[in-house]
N, C-alpha and C positions, 0 to 999 in steps of 0.2 A: 393606501393597501396594505393588508398584512402579510408579514413573513412568519413563517411557522418554524417551530422548532421540535423536533422528534417526542419529546416529553408532551405533546399536547397542549403547549401554549403558544401566544400567537405576541407578536409587536408591531405596533404603529407608530411611524415617525410623522410628529405633528410640528415643523419648525424646530426648535432648540431641544425639543423634549420626545417623549415618546410615552406609549400606553402599552401596557402587559396585561394580559389575562388568559384565561383558558379557551379553548377551542369546542366547536359545536360538538365534535365527537367525543371531547372530554365528558361535558356535559351531558351528553345521551348517555354515554358508559356509567355515569356515577349516579343518574336518576334526581331526584328530586334534591336540590342543594338547601341543608338547615343552616351550614353554620361556616364562616370564614374566617382563619386565623390569619392576619397579616405581621408581616414584618414590619421593625420601626422604620419610621421615617430617619433618613440621614446614614442606614444601614448600607452597605454595599455588599452585591454579590459579583461573584464569576460566574460566566454563562454557563448553565448546565445545574447549577448548584439549587438547593432547595430555599426556597424565600416564601413558605405559606403552607397552609394546609386547608383543604377544603373538606368539607365534610357533609355527605348526603344520608339519606334514609337507608341506605344500602351499603355505605364504606366511605370512609377516609381516604383523600389523594394528597399527596404533596405538589405544591406548586413550583415547579422549577423555571428558573430566569430563563428566557431565549438570547440574553445576550449580557454582558456584563455592565453592570447599571451600579447608579444609587440611587436610592427610594425618596422621592421629592414629595410625595401624597399618597395616602390611600384613598379608594373608594368609599367614602362615609354612607353613601346610597346603597352599596352591596352590604356593609354592615349591619345598618338597619333592615334590608330587605335581601336577603342572601338569595331569593329567587331570581333576582334578576341574572343571575350567571347561568339561571335555564332560559327565562325568555327572551335574553339578548347577551349573549356569553360574547359575542365580538364587537359589542358596542356599550349600551350604559352598563354592562355586567362588568366592565372592567377592574381589575384588581388594583394596580400602580399605575401612577403617573413617574416618570424615572428619566434620568439625565444617562445617556450612554458614556460607558468608560471607553469602549473600543469599535466604534461605528465599523470598521472593517469586518467584524463578525457576524454582520447582517448577510454579508456574501454567502456565508456557508449555510444560512437558514433556506427555508423550500417556501415556492410560491404555493399559491394556493391548489394550483392541478397535483404538483409535486404531493404536497400534503395529503391531499383525496387518496392519491395512490397508495399510501400507507395506511392511512386511517380507514379506508374501505367505505 
């Protein structure tokens, strides 16, 4: 189950790691995504900080971390085919595999219904 950050990113816990990406609403707003700029593997980020950029035919947008993390892996399939962020933003279009630094931060994130209320 995904948890959502107000900056239109999500996190999904899977065992000892988690996956992070942009939301359906974010990709709807951006339009056709053509490029993703990833932060480096091994970098750490505090919750809410910018950890990458996504560019579309309309605009560029920062990718904010929904929780404090260390980046373990990039989605190389997304680098090769940025349109995955459009076709499956909360699945195959994930950006990062991460290790959470503070799992308690997840309690402050939204569930899907709360996120839909702010995203429209």
